[in-house]
Wavefront OBJ file of the C-alpha trace (Angstrom):
o trace
v -11.154 5.992 -27.858
v -8.709 5.184 -25.057
v -10.334 7.671 -22.760
v -13.731 6.133 -23.534
v -12.580 2.761 -22.966
v -10.923 3.850 -19.698
v -14.246 5.069 -18.417
v -16.008 2.146 -19.563
v -13.821 -0.681 -18.328
v -11.368 0.408 -15.662
v -14.004 -0.280 -12.798
v -14.864 -3.859 -14.072
v -11.190 -4.647 -14.835
v -10.098 -3.563 -11.458
v -12.694 -5.624 -9.900
v -11.448 -8.764 -11.761
v -8.081 -7.882 -10.921
v -8.684 -7.799 -7.432
v -10.485 -11.122 -7.550
v -7.743 -12.930 -9.315
v -5.047 -11.179 -7.019
v -6.243 -12.949 -3.777
v -7.816 -16.143 -3.465
v -6.521 -17.579 -0.109
v -7.753 -20.533 1.572
v -7.675 -20.157 5.531
v -6.277 -23.492 6.201
v -3.563 -23.372 3.669
v -2.423 -19.975 4.832
v -2.247 -21.218 8.295
v -0.641 -24.376 7.517
v 2.087 -22.938 5.110
v 3.210 -19.997 7.641
v 3.105 -22.608 10.392
v 5.630 -24.995 8.515
v 7.734 -21.993 7.422
v 8.119 -20.573 10.912
v 9.020 -23.876 12.448
v 12.068 -24.306 10.049
v 13.428 -21.302 12.182
v 14.005 -23.880 14.693
v 16.688 -25.630 12.570
v 20.221 -24.590 12.840
v 20.744 -24.720 9.107
v 17.914 -23.819 6.926
v 17.929 -22.722 3.086
v 14.210 -21.562 3.366
v 14.456 -19.078 6.260
v 17.218 -16.717 7.731
v 17.306 -16.048 11.313
v 18.801 -12.778 12.420
v 19.594 -12.051 16.257
v 18.793 -8.508 16.798
v 18.810 -5.897 19.711
v 15.761 -3.512 19.259
v 17.684 -0.722 21.116
v 20.208 -0.434 18.321
v 18.889 -2.501 15.177
v 18.059 -0.674 12.053
v 16.042 -2.150 9.264
v 14.088 -0.911 6.323
v 11.561 -3.556 4.924
v 10.025 -2.705 1.286
v 8.357 -5.064 -0.942
v 6.137 -5.537 -3.910
v 8.019 -3.000 -6.438
v 7.067 -5.112 -9.382
v 9.807 -3.619 -11.598
v 9.022 -4.003 -15.174
v 10.320 -2.823 -18.633
v 9.263 1.012 -18.408
v 6.380 0.642 -20.611
v 2.937 1.659 -19.502
v 2.305 -1.639 -18.092
v 5.311 -1.194 -15.714
v 3.490 -0.224 -12.204
v 6.822 0.849 -10.709
v 7.604 3.719 -13.178
v 6.140 6.405 -11.171
v 7.775 5.272 -7.925
v 11.376 4.822 -8.883
v 12.515 8.303 -7.874
v 11.187 7.943 -4.539
v 12.329 4.231 -4.220
v 15.859 5.265 -5.001
v 16.125 8.232 -2.932
v 14.755 6.250 -0.070
v 17.554 3.494 -0.287
v 19.980 6.047 -0.503
v 18.979 7.589 2.523
v 18.700 4.396 4.394
v 22.135 3.200 3.209
v 23.719 6.447 4.249
v 22.208 5.798 7.683
v 23.541 2.189 7.819
v 20.208 0.510 7.887
v 19.750 -3.206 6.758
v 17.430 -3.680 3.873
v 15.065 -6.419 3.576
v 13.415 -6.849 0.241
v 10.542 -8.787 0.949
v 9.220 -10.338 -2.410
v 7.734 -9.467 -5.846
v 10.682 -6.956 -6.486
v 10.641 -7.912 -10.105
v 7.376 -8.226 -12.028
v 8.186 -11.559 -13.744
v 4.868 -12.761 -14.875
v 4.767 -9.819 -17.440
v 8.283 -9.312 -18.283
v 11.730 -11.166 -18.849
v 14.424 -10.664 -16.451
v 16.716 -9.093 -18.953
v 14.123 -6.431 -19.851
v 13.765 -5.564 -16.215
v 17.493 -5.671 -15.410
v 18.274 -3.231 -18.354
v 15.534 -0.781 -17.528
v 15.896 -0.220 -13.857
v 19.611 0.041 -13.238
v 19.437 2.919 -10.707
v 16.989 0.891 -8.498
v 19.263 -2.328 -8.789
v 22.430 -0.252 -8.043
v 20.821 1.336 -4.749
v 19.654 -2.038 -3.627
v 23.211 -3.557 -4.288
v 24.732 -0.736 -2.455
v 23.496 -2.498 0.974
v 25.819 -5.590 0.213
v 27.639 -7.325 1.447
v 26.067 -7.620 5.061
v 23.053 -5.332 5.019
v 20.975 -6.996 2.140
v 18.474 -9.714 2.638
v 16.174 -10.746 -0.250
v 13.030 -13.084 -0.208
v 11.095 -14.075 -3.149
v 7.420 -13.483 -3.868
v 4.738 -15.262 -6.380
v 5.686 -12.818 -9.022
v 9.371 -13.231 -8.665
v 9.461 -16.874 -7.584
v 12.285 -17.774 -9.934
v 14.711 -16.300 -7.500
v 13.963 -19.444 -5.621
v 16.281 -21.261 -8.123
v 20.029 -20.626 -7.351
v 20.899 -20.984 -10.857
v 18.448 -18.189 -11.964
v 19.723 -16.034 -9.371
v 23.604 -16.491 -10.712
v 22.563 -16.246 -14.278
v 20.587 -13.058 -13.878
v 21.765 -11.058 -11.092
v 25.444 -11.751 -10.762
v 26.134 -8.597 -12.952
v 24.464 -6.523 -10.401
v 24.891 -8.207 -7.065
v 27.884 -9.863 -5.163
v 27.440 -13.714 -5.230
v 26.546 -15.841 -3.638
v 23.211 -14.000 -3.351
v 20.852 -16.259 -1.064
v 17.220 -15.592 -1.567
v 14.953 -16.833 1.197
v 11.257 -17.701 1.638
v 11.307 -16.035 5.012
v 13.365 -14.123 7.713
v 13.074 -13.950 11.383
v 14.342 -10.981 13.456
v 14.997 -12.698 16.828
v 15.177 -10.868 19.803
v 14.871 -12.096 23.371
v 11.339 -11.075 23.658
v 9.853 -11.896 20.364
v 10.364 -13.123 16.868
v 9.399 -10.686 13.920
v 8.612 -13.131 11.109
v 8.927 -11.821 7.513
v 7.743 -13.511 4.568
v 6.141 -12.136 1.385
v 2.701 -13.331 2.147
v 1.568 -15.257 -0.768
v 1.413 -18.481 1.112
v -2.046 -20.599 0.915
v -3.101 -18.017 -2.191
v -3.886 -20.537 -4.815
v -4.663 -17.797 -7.608
v -1.466 -15.927 -6.786
v 1.099 -18.947 -6.197
v 2.420 -18.785 -9.836
v 0.224 -21.456 -11.272
v -0.163 -21.803 -14.966
v -3.590 -20.269 -15.266
v -2.996 -17.134 -13.315
v 0.169 -16.547 -15.271
v -1.639 -17.123 -18.581
v -4.502 -14.427 -17.463
v -1.753 -11.786 -16.742
v 0.372 -12.303 -19.837
v -2.312 -12.662 -22.443
v -5.237 -10.418 -20.885
v -4.247 -8.355 -18.319
v -0.971 -7.210 -19.706
v -2.322 -5.897 -23.168
v -5.177 -4.234 -21.572
v -3.333 -2.527 -18.713
v -0.738 -1.227 -21.489
v -3.490 0.088 -23.736
v -5.800 1.779 -21.028
v -2.742 2.805 -18.932
v -4.042 1.323 -15.728
v -2.222 1.107 -12.568
v -4.527 -0.575 -10.076
v -2.520 0.200 -6.934
v -4.112 3.349 -5.314
v -2.747 4.609 -2.110
v -4.590 3.987 1.114
v -5.196 6.063 3.966
v -6.705 3.459 6.278
v -3.922 0.973 7.802
v -6.251 -1.812 9.096
v -7.608 -4.885 7.832
v -9.380 -4.448 4.752
v -8.360 -7.262 2.702
v -9.286 -11.077 3.322
v -5.776 -12.292 2.993
v -4.615 -9.599 5.464
v -7.362 -11.003 7.916
v -6.051 -14.532 7.433
v -2.625 -13.283 8.042
v -3.836 -11.479 11.317
v -5.896 -14.253 12.370
v -2.558 -16.759 12.147
v -0.246 -14.288 13.863
v -2.823 -13.426 16.767
v -2.788 -17.131 17.804
v 1.129 -17.141 18.052
v 3.140 -16.700 21.187
v 5.612 -13.679 21.215
v 5.395 -13.214 17.401
v 4.779 -10.309 15.053
v 4.205 -11.223 11.231
v 5.157 -8.682 8.626
v 4.212 -9.541 4.910
v 3.626 -7.643 1.670
v 1.675 -9.061 -1.342
v -1.748 -7.445 -0.625
v -0.292 -3.904 -1.537
v -2.494 -2.515 1.495
v -0.517 -1.295 4.445
v -1.477 -2.647 7.757
v 0.012 -1.228 11.122
v -0.405 -3.619 14.104
v -3.406 -4.981 13.024
v -5.002 -1.699 13.186
v -4.860 -1.357 16.886
v -3.312 2.196 17.167
v -4.745 3.616 13.968
v -6.943 6.628 14.308
v -9.238 6.028 11.165
v -13.008 5.706 12.159
v -13.182 2.366 10.533
v -13.400 -0.586 12.744
v -12.435 -3.383 10.488
v -11.094 -6.036 12.918
v -11.905 -9.429 11.960
v -12.926 -10.122 15.587
v -15.536 -7.578 15.772
v -13.994 -6.151 18.844
v -13.077 -2.625 19.380
v -9.799 -1.606 17.782
v -7.797 -1.757 21.179
v -8.780 -5.271 21.419
v -6.953 -6.419 18.785
v -3.572 -7.998 19.222
v -0.844 -5.801 17.392
v 0.532 -8.875 15.889
v 0.317 -8.032 11.917
v 1.997 -5.613 9.777
v 1.875 -5.303 6.131
v 4.293 -2.975 4.161
v 2.118 -1.850 1.478
v 3.822 -1.590 -1.694
v 6.450 0.381 -3.911
v 4.233 0.682 -6.996
v 1.368 3.041 -5.968
v -0.200 5.145 -8.927
v 0.760 8.339 -7.433
v 4.498 7.351 -7.120
v 4.468 7.305 -3.271
v 5.973 4.139 -1.554
v 5.359 2.545 1.699
v 7.430 0.257 4.091
v 8.159 -0.814 7.503
v 11.026 0.648 9.641
v 12.598 -0.743 12.714
v 14.902 1.784 14.529
v 15.923 3.452 17.748
v 13.329 1.015 19.513
v 10.401 2.166 17.567
v 8.537 0.286 14.559
v 7.040 2.605 11.861
v 4.984 2.493 9.023
v 6.582 5.072 6.553
v 5.860 6.761 3.140
v 8.004 8.381 0.896
v 6.629 10.763 -1.581
v 7.893 13.382 -3.980
v 7.615 17.108 -3.210
v 9.046 20.302 -4.897
v 12.335 19.824 -3.062
v 12.702 16.169 -3.609
v 11.653 12.816 -1.987
v 10.463 13.120 1.638
v 10.213 10.628 4.358
v 6.958 10.777 6.226
v 6.014 8.766 9.408
v 2.371 7.581 9.284
v 2.206 5.455 12.233
v 4.713 4.351 15.119
v 4.879 2.726 18.457
v 7.552 1.933 20.656
v 8.630 -1.863 20.248
v 8.350 -2.168 24.292
v 4.787 -1.130 24.049
v 4.174 -3.247 21.291
v 5.443 -6.155 23.256
v 3.512 -5.296 26.232
v 0.284 -5.126 24.365
v 1.185 -8.565 22.709
v 1.524 -9.995 26.203
v -2.138 -8.917 27.305
l 1 2 3 4 5 6 7 8 9 10 11 12 13 14 15 16 17 18 19 20 21 22 23 24 25 26 27 28 29 30 31 32 33 34 35 36 37 38 39 40 41 42 43 44 45 46 47 48 49 50 51 52 53 54 55 56 57 58 59 60 61 62 63 64 65 66 67 68 69 70 71 72 73 74 75 76 77 78 79 80 81 82 83 84 85 86 87 88 89 90 91 92 93 94 95 96 97 98 99 100 101 102 103 104 105 106 107 108 109 110 111 112 113 114 115 116 117 118 119 120 121 122 123 124 125 126 127 128 129 130 131 132 133 134 135 136 137 138 139 140 141 142 143 144 145 146 147 148 149 150 151 152 153 154 155 156 157 158 159 160 161 162 163 164 165 166 167 168 169 170 171 172 173 174 175 176 177 178 179 180 181 182 183 184 185 186 187 188 189 190 191 192 193 194 195 196 197 198 199 200 201 202 203 204 205 206 207 208 209 210 211 212 213 214 215 216 217 218 219 220 221 222 223 224 225 226 227 228 229 230 231 232 233 234 235 236 237 238 239 240 241 242 243 244 245 246 247 248 249 250 251 252 253 254 255 256 257 258 259 260 261 262 263 264 265 266 267 268 269 270 271 272 273 274 275 276 277 278 279 280 281 282 283 284 285 286 287 288 289 290 291 292 293 294 295 296 297 298 299 300 301 302 303 304 305 306 307 308 309 310 311 312 313 314 315 316 317 318 319 320 321 322 323 324 325 326 327 328 329 330 331 332 333 334
C-alpha cells in the first residue's frame, strides 16, 4: 500500500510542498535585506556580526539547512549526517571558521530535546569550532535561537556560553562585503507563521513519515531556478561592492550562474550568462535525499561551491565551482 501511495501522491505532495516553501514578495525581500545590511554600519549590533577578513588568509566554510530531526523517517538529515560530520572534522582540522547559516535544527516538526539527543555526533563536531571559529545564525525553522533564553536552556550542555546567534554576518574586506543571512527574509509563508507551522506539523510531517519522502533532490544546475533566489539576485545585483550568500531554498547557486557551464540560461535579466553580476551565492543544503551536502568555501583567495559525498573509501570533498575572489571582485566592478 505504501508503494502505491508513493507513486500516486509523491508528485502532487512535492508540488504543494514547493508552493508552501517559498512565497516571497519582492518588495519585502528588498526591504528586509536592506534594513539588515544597514545594521552593519552600527558599532554594536546584536542582529548582525561584522568580521574583518583578508581573503589571502581567510578560511571559512558555510553550511546551512541541515534540518536535523529525531532520526525518524521524517528526518531529512539522516542520510547526510555521515558526510556532515566528516566535513566538519576536516574543516576543523584545517583551522577553518564555520558559519552555520540557519535552519540547522528542524523545529517546526520536532522538539529541541528530541533533536539534541539524537544527533550528538553532529553537535559535537559543530561545537569543536568554539570558542573563536564558530558563528551561528537562525533561519525560519530554527527561529527560537533568536531568543537568548532558549539558546541557554537547550544548547548549554553542548556549546560554551554565551553563544550569540545572529540574523546576519558580514565578512568585510577592503574591497567588498560578503553579506550572509539565512535568506527567508520577505517570505511570508516561511517566516514561522502559525498557518505554515500547522500545515507542516499536522499534514506534511505525518505524510512524509508514512510515505518516506525527502523533497530535497540534488541539483546539477547552479544558476537561478527559484523565484526567491531570483529576488535575492536582483537585490544583490543593485548593491555596490557586495556579495550576498544565503541558504533557505536548498538550491545551490554559484555567482548568479555567471561562470556555470550548464546549458540553461536562467538569468532573470534575460541577458547572456556572462552579463550577470556574480553577486549572489546559495549554499544549497545538508539534507539532500542522496546523502550529499553542499556548501560555500572561502580559502586560498578562492570562493568555491563544494559537495561532500560518500564513496567506498569514505566521505570525499569535491569542488563543483570555483573562482578567484580577485576575479569575482573585478567582474562585480564591470
